[in-house]
N, C-alpha and C positions, 0 to 999 in steps of 0.2 A: 620529586610526588607529583602525581596528576591526577587533580580530583573531576570528575564528569560534574555534570548540572545533576541535584538530584528532584527529580518528581513528587509530587504526592499521590499519596494514594486515591484508589483504588486502583490504578494503572500496576499490572503489576511488576517487579524489575528482579530478575536471576542473574547466575551468571551461567553457562550451557541451561535455558530454562529445559526444566522436567517435560516427559513427554505429556504428564498428565497436566499438563500446563499447558504446553500447545495445544493440545485437544481439547482444554476449556475455552481457551481464548477463538481457536477454529470456531463454535459452536457457536459465539458471540458473536464472532462475526467481524474483527478487530486482528489488525495486526500486532505483532509481541515488539515490544521494543524494553531496553534493556538498560538498566543505569548502576555502575560499578564504582568501588572505592578501593582504589589499591594500593598495596603495600610495596614499598622497596623500589617506588616507579614504575610496577608494574598493573598499566590497566585491561582488565577483560574489555571485551569487545563481545555488544551485549546484539541477540538477532533485532532487526529492525524491518524485518521485511516478512510479511508470511509467505514468500519463495521460499525462505529457508528452513521452514517446516520438515520438510518430509528427511532432512538429512537430520535434522536437529532432533527428531523423532528416533532414524534409525542410531545413532551416537549413544541416546540414552539408554535406550532399549539393551545395544549391548554392554553397558555398566553394569545396569541393573540384572544383567543375566548373570554379570562378574561375583555380583556381591560382597559379599566383605567375608576374606579370609584370615584364621587365628594369624596372629601377628603382623596385622597388613600395619602399615603405616600413616599414624594419624594423623604425623606433624607435626604435633602441640611440641614445644621448644626451640621451635625456629625463629619465634618472632620472637622482638624484645619487649621493654616498656621504655627502650625509645625510640623503636617504632610506632607505640601508641603516641609520645608526645609529637613524632612527627605528621603522622594522622591527624591528631589532635588541632596542632598549629596550623595547617591548609584547611580544615575543616571549618576552626571558628572565623576565616574570614566573613566579614558579612554580605551575605547577597540580595538581605532581603526579603527574601521567601519563605513559607511558611513553615511550619511542623513537616517531617516528609521520614520516607523509611529507605533507605537504599539495602539494597543485598551485595556485601565485603566476596572482594572476588575471590581472595584464599578459600571463602569458604567451597567452591567450585560447587558439581553436581553431587546430590547424597548418591551415596552407592548402594541402600536399600530400597526397596521398593516403597510407594507410597510411604517416602517420610514423612514424620509429622512435622507440621510447621512451627518454628522456634524465631519471637519475637523478642527482644532485647528491648527495652525498657531504661535508657540510662540514667544516672545517677546526677547529681548538682550540675554536672558541666554539662551534662546537654548535649553533647557532643555524637554520643551512638557509638563512639572506639573504646567503651569501656569494657567488653569480649574480644578483643583482638587477639590478646595471646592464646582463646579459643577458636578463634576463626574455623581452622583449621580442622580440627578434631574433629568439632560439634556437625560441621558440613559435610561428613561421612555419613550423619544418619538423622541429618535434621536440615528440613532447607531453612536456612538464616538469616532472618532480616532485621534491622536495627533500626530505631527513630534516633534521626536527629531534630535537636531543637537549635536553631540557629540561634547567636550569643544574642540576639539583638529582638527575637523573638518574644514578644510582654504575652499570648495566648496564656489566660487563667489557665486555673487547674481542673476545670469542667472542663475548660475546651479542650484540652489534650486527652481529658475522658475521652470527648467524644470520638477523636480522630483514632483511636486504639478501638473503640467499640465500633465504628466503622467499618474497622480493617478486620477484624475478628468476624463480623455478621456477612462480611463479604466473603472470606473464606467456607465459614459455615454453610452457606448459599450454594457455595462450589462442592464441597466433600464433608458434609454435613455426618459422617464417620471417622473423621480424621480428629483426634485431640491437637488441640493450642499450646503449647508451651511458653509462658507469661517470663523471662530471666526479668525482676526488677532489683536492681542494684542502688541500694540506699533511696536517694527521694525514688527511683522504679517500683520499692517493694510496695511504697503510697499507693503510686499509681495501680500497680498490680493487684491490689487489695482491694480496691477502691471498683475498677472493673470486675471482677471477681464477685463482689458485693450486687453489683448491678444488674447481675447477667448470671442466677445462678442455673438457671436451664443450659447452658454454654459447657462443652466438653474444657475446662481450662484443666490444667496443671500447672503451679504458681512454683516457683523456685526464686526463693528471697536472699538475697545477698544481704547481711545488715541493714534491714528493711530502715526508712528513717521514721518509723512509729512512736520514736520513742526522742524524737528530737525537742520537746519542751524539757527534756531530762538532759539535754548536753550539758557537759561540762562546761563549755561554750558560751551556756545562755547568758553569762553577766556583761561578757566584751562585746555580744553583739548590738548592742543599743551604740557603740564608741564606735562602731563600723559607719555608722552613716555620720558621724560626724569628722570623720576620720577626712582632713586634707587629699585631694586626690593624688597630688603628687607623695605620697607616702603610701599608695594603697599597692604599689608594686612590692611591699614586703609581706604583705599580707598573703598571698596566694603564698609563696615561697615558705613563710611560717605554719600556712596550713598541711602542708605539704609533709611536712613532720609528722603535724598530729593524724594526720589522717591514714599514714603508709608508713612503713616500716622500710628505708633506705635500704639497709643491708639487706633484704627479701627480694628486693622488687631488684637488686643488683645481681642475687643468685638466680635469676632467670635463665636458662638457657647456658647454665654452667654445668659442665659435664661432672659427674658424680661419681667418677672412675676416678678422676684428677690423686696424684699425690697430694699430702697438703700443703710443701710448696707452693705447687702447681696453683692449686687452689686458691690460695692466698694472691697470688702474683694474679691468676685469673679475678679476681672478685677487684681488685686494687682498680685494676682497669678499670672494668666496668662501673664502680661507685664512682671514679672520678670524673666517667664520663657521660654518669647521670645527674652527679649532681648541679651541672649547673642548666640541665633543664628545668629543673625544677620551679628557676624563675621563670620561666617562659606561661607557668600558667597564669602571670599577669595577662597575656596578649591574650589568653584562652577566655579567662573570665573576667572580662574587664570589670573596673568599681560598680558602673551602674547597673549592670548584667547580675553579679555578685550579687548587690542586696536585693535586686526581684529575685534572683535565684533564693536566697534567703528566705523572701517572704510565702515564693511558692512554696519550700520546703513547710512550711508553720500551717499552710492550708490545708497543703497535701496530707498531711497526718492528721491534722484535725476532723478533716473529711474521711480518713482510712480508716481511723478509730471507732469513727460513732458509727459504722458499717461491720463491722468487725462480726457482729453476730451473723450475719448476711453471707458471712461464706462459705461454700457450699462444695469449693470448689481444693482438687489433692495439694496440701503446700510440703512442701521440702522447702524448709528453711535455715541458710549455713549462716551463723553465727562466729564472728570473731572474739577470742579472750581476752584480746589487745585491743580494742577498739578505741583509742581516746579520743576519738569523734563523738562517738554514740555509745549507751550505756547496752550493749548489742546482748551480751552476757544475759543479764538480767531481761530484755525487751525476748529472748525468745524464751526463756522462763515463762512468761506471760503470755505470750502468744501461743506459746506450745496448751497451756492451758484451757485460754479461750477459745481459738480455732476447732470447727469443728472432727478437721480431718489433717493434722498437720504433726510433719516429722522434723527431729531436729540431726546437723550432721553440725559437729560442734569444733572448732580450730583454737583451741586455748592458746599457739603461739603464734595469731595471724592478726594483722591491723585491719582498719576499718576497709582499705583497699584488694581485699580479697583475691579481686580476681586477677589481679592486677600483679600478685605476691608468689614467692618462688615454692611448687610441691604441691598446685593446689591447681587440679584436672578438673573442668566440670564435668565432661564428660561421662568420666571413669566416677567421679559418687554419683553421679545421677545411676549408673550402670550398676556399682556395690546397692544402692537405695531400693532397687530393682521399680527405680520408677518410669523404667523406657517403655512404653508401649506407642504400637500404631495403629489399634482399633478403640472400641469406649473403654473393654478391658482388658487387661494384660493377659499374653497368650506368653506363657514361661519358656512355650518350644519354638514358637515360628521371632516371639520379638526379640529373643537373645543376642546381642553383640558379640563376639569374638575378643578374647582379649588383645589388645596394640602392644607392638615391640616396645614404645615405652611402658606401659603397663607392667609387661613381662619383666624390662631390668628395673624397673622402681621394686619390686616384690621378690623376685629372685635376687638381682645380684645388688639392691639395698636395704630393705625392709628384713630378709633371711637370710641375709648372706655368712653374716655367723653361725644362723642355725647349720645351714645345710654346708659349711665347711666344716661346722666340728663333728657334724654325723658321717659325712662322706658316705653316703646311701649305695648300697649296691645292688642294682636290680641284673633279673635275672631272668629268661626267658626259655619255655620248651618247641622246638621246632616239631613238627610233624613224624620227622621218627624217633621224637622220645629224647631227642639230646638236647642236655640244659647247658644254655649261653650266656655267654655274660650281652647285656644289653637287650633291647623290646625286638629281636632280628624275630622272635614267634609267634609276636603278635600280628594276627592280619591287618593287611594295609586298607581291608576294602571294608565298610561297616553293612549291616547292622552287625553289632558285636556287641556284649555282654560279661564285663566282669563282674565276678561273683566270687565276695573273699570275706576274708576276717576283719571286721572294724575296730581296730588298737581304740587302747583309751583317750575318750577326747578327740576321736580323728584325728591323732598325731601323725597320720601315714601318710594324709593328702597332701599336705605342702610338696615336700618330693616327687611324688608322685604324679604330679601336675607337671611341673618343671619338667620332668622327663617324658612325659608325654606330647609337649609342645615342643621340646628340643630336637627328638630322634623321628618323631611322628607329624609333626607340624598340626596336630588334633589336639581338640579340649574334650576330655571325658567328660559326658554330663553325671555328673553323681547327683543320683538319686537320694533326698533326706528327709530327716520327719520334718514335718509343715511349723515347727515353731520356729525352726530357722530361720524363714523366710517372714513372719507375719513381725507384728512392731508394737504387740501387747509388751514385751519387756523394753523398752524403749523408753528413755528417759528425754529431756528440754537439753540435758551436755554429753548426747548422746557423739560418742567420737567414732572415727571411721574406726572401725572391729576388725573381726577375724571371720564374723560373718558377712562384711560385703564384698570379704576378696574370696566367700564361695560362690557367692552368687555370678561376682565378678568375673572366675573362672568354670560355669556351667554349672552350678547346684543348681534343683529346682524339685522341689515339693513330690515325694514319692506318693502315685497315685498310680491306678493303671491307666487311664485312660494319656497322661505323661509317657508312662513307657512304652505304651502303642505305638503313637506318635511319632516316638524318637526311633523306634526300631522302622516305623513307614518311609522316615528320612532318611534311613542306613545311619545314625549316627554309633559312636562309642559312647555306651550308657553303662556307669557304675553302679552296682546294688549292692548293699549289706544285710542280707535274709535276717542277722541280728540285729538289727536295727540299736535301738537307743538302750537295750538290756547288755547288747555288748561292748556301745564304746564306753557307755557308764557301771563298769563290768563291777564288783568286786573282790576286795581281800583274796589274793591266790586264785583267780579264776580269768591272770593271762593264757592267753592262748587258746582258750576255751571257744565251744560254737555254739549259740543261741537260738538255734532255728528251729521253725513253728514245724509241724511233723506234716503239714499240707503243702503240696510244691505248688506254689504261689505264681513263680515266674515261668514253669518249666511250658505250660500250654501255651501262652504267648507267644516265647524265643521258638517254638514250634511252629504255629502257623505262618512267620515271618522270617525264617530261614533264618538264624540267628546264629553265628557261632559264638557258645556261650566258651568263659575263660575261665577256670577257676585260678584262683591266685591266693598266695597267703603272703602275710608279714611278721620280722620278726624285730626285735631293737626296742620295745616300751620297757621293758624292764630295765635294759643297759641304761636309762636317760630317766626314769620315774620312779619313784615310791609311792605307792597309795596311803595316806596316812588317815583319813575320817574319811570312812567309804556312805554308801548310803546304809546301812544298819547302822553304823557308828551314826551317826546324823540324827535317823528318823530316834534316837534314845536322849538327843539333847531337845528338850523342850522346844528353845525357841527358833533351831535349825529343822527339827518338826511342822514346828505351825509355817515356817517359810516353805519349805519342800509342799505340806499340802496346797497353800496358796496359787503357790506358779504352777501348779499340775488342775486345779480345780478347773480353770476355765478353756485349758488349753487343749489343741485340738487332741481328739485320742486317736492310735493309733491299736491295732489289733488287740479288742475288747473282746472279742469273741474268743480269743486264742486262750488257751488254759496254760495254770503254771507260768514260772519263769518267763517260760519266752515273752509272756504274754504283758509282762508288767514293763511297762516302757516310760515309768515315769520319770521324770524330770529331775536332776542334782545338782549340784559342784563338787566333784572331788575334792577333796582337801589332798594336794601334792607337794611332794617337794622334790627339785631336781638333783642327780647323781653324777657323778663326773660322768659324760658321756661316753657312749661304747659306740656301736654302731647298727645303723638300719638295715636290715637284709629283706628284698622282695622275691620272689621266684610265682612268674606267671607260670601255668599249667600250658598241660597240652591241648590246645584248641580242639573242643567240642564242637563238631557241625553239625546242629540240629536242622540242616535242612533234608526232607522226604522221610523224617519222621513221623508220619501218619498214624501211625499206630498209637502216638503217644498223645496225639490229639482225640484219639475214638476211646481209648483205655485208661482208665486211672492209675492203674497197677504199674501200667507199663511208664506212666508219667512221673511215677511216685520211686520206680527203680531209677531213672533218669536221675531223678532230684538226689536221691540218697548216693548216686557215683559221684555226683558235682561236689555236696558235700563230704565224701570222703577221696576228693582229690585237694580240698583246700587243707584236710586234716594231715594229710601227706606233704602236702608241700610246708607246714609248717613245723609239722616234725623233721623232715629233709634242713629245715633253715635250722631249728635251735643244734640239731645235729652240728652240719657243716660251719657254723660260725664258733665252734671249738677248736674246730681246726684254720683261720682266720689268723695270719702273724701280724696283721694291724687292727685288729680288733679294737685292741686300744688305742682310746687318743694318743697318746704317746709318742707312742711309734709312727701313728699317721702323720704327727705333726713333725718327727724326726724328715720322714719318705718326702711331704710335701717342704719343710726348710730346702732340703736337697734337688727335689726335681723342679719346685716353683707351686702355687696353690692354685694353680689349674690345671696341674696333671691329674691322671686317675690313678686313684691311690689299687695296688694292687689287692685281690683278696683270696681266696678257698680255691682252690681247681674243682669244678662241677666235676 
């Protein structure tokens, strides 16, 4: 491994400098130099003279034009914990320099225009490589820089604060409308909170990973005084023992092991990975020598005290990642405290992970940011332009791991209608170019969404931007032990609040848009209301679709009654005092939709249906014949014409529902037992036959 020299900020260091940075330094009249850190022996070459500017601008412009396509390769999983130890060991060699920033070569050039800056503030080791598993994935959406604190550096906490503040001020002077993300890991969490408290006017987003603000409550507190009295020749055992307290070696060893392996293959790979990892833990003694460890413990104590005394002044957005099995710090309890103390704090709780969360298997920081709707490139989040499509790794995790059994048990049938009216299996009848508006029936609790997302990504390589109730994207219902949920998944796969302006801007960008006119009333229907449409009388979406020449595709979905049985509905729960009060409380302050609509269609109250599962049947989807709105100028001028088109679309959805309910009776594989026999014969990946259209 080759580690080029690291220089101090404010000189900007980057791999493949962005066009924006090149233009900045051109205005400042200086050349642009680069310093990089490489993994696996690869070293990036920085631009060292202004003669290269034009080439850099052209290269970056080409890349920015491409942007991020659905199912792009984010590179997550290509780096392992062994790479962390190798990089940390190389960087821990004392060079006598001060703390400074570096840009990891693996992060490369952001693939989005005006990408926000992400500054990583390291944990107790100070090396700055704690984000190494995420360099590639984060580098697609951020300009990534990491703070390196040399092993023998003795800069006090306030000195480190000044270094970070100077960097932030420098960046804000150049890009005043661009947010700056501070990823604070353990000790770095104290540093991030202190910076935010001292700079309340700065546009900062804090991502805190098991912050060490609870250092005074660590279970190791009684033995810390013993470390000072321990002989130097015994120090080699301390980092080794601490490594087992800080991390879960099994989860660290699982990084990069594929999840689709058979159990024997997985065990073999895990044994090999664990065998190669355990000897590396002893190298922590070289990364954190005795004197450095004692200094860093003092730094932790002062940093925690400093940050805790200023929590009231923190105005920044905060996303706190807390581990449930953190043996070094009481991170779960600290998440409770910070959630209630900070003004704008949200939590994602990982109950089965240890202290070194960013080095453990299954944690993709970019996915967490996207799921929590915390990614933005300006002062306000834009659900349309700030959206990052799902990556190939996210797709595999969602549909081949998390929802694999669900989709395997249901074996969804997707059908579409060609322009000549013929019904075919698959999505051939769905237009390949947007803007397209899908309008259909919203099943109980949106159970139809997951297979729909999967099929469009697999067959069309397209994200369907689903317009949903604003409460799905709010934070009022979140808690201090909020785990990753289905709401995060909806956001990751294109969900956004249903508003006229959002629909307008999606059409403007030729997107695939999913709209349920029945809304919450349809998705949270009552007993006996399966497949009943609760559409309002007015044609809400027709005129806008005509204005943009949108192709409307009505669709139907059938199968919820073969999977779920509704036990307690809205009416039942309103008759139970405790549940009635709960329903009233959650709807009291939530954003209201369609208050002006009369009747049941306007009743958009949220509640949680009590359901029990059935022996699963099968899901069926039918996308109807596309209705081209281009050229329908009469719809824009005449309300009656608009209403006729609206009623025609609604009738097409009803027809699709009736067709599927009738035809599923002819499906020889509607029963899960019949599908199981077929899959046992032909393999689980084989497409199970269905009725003839």
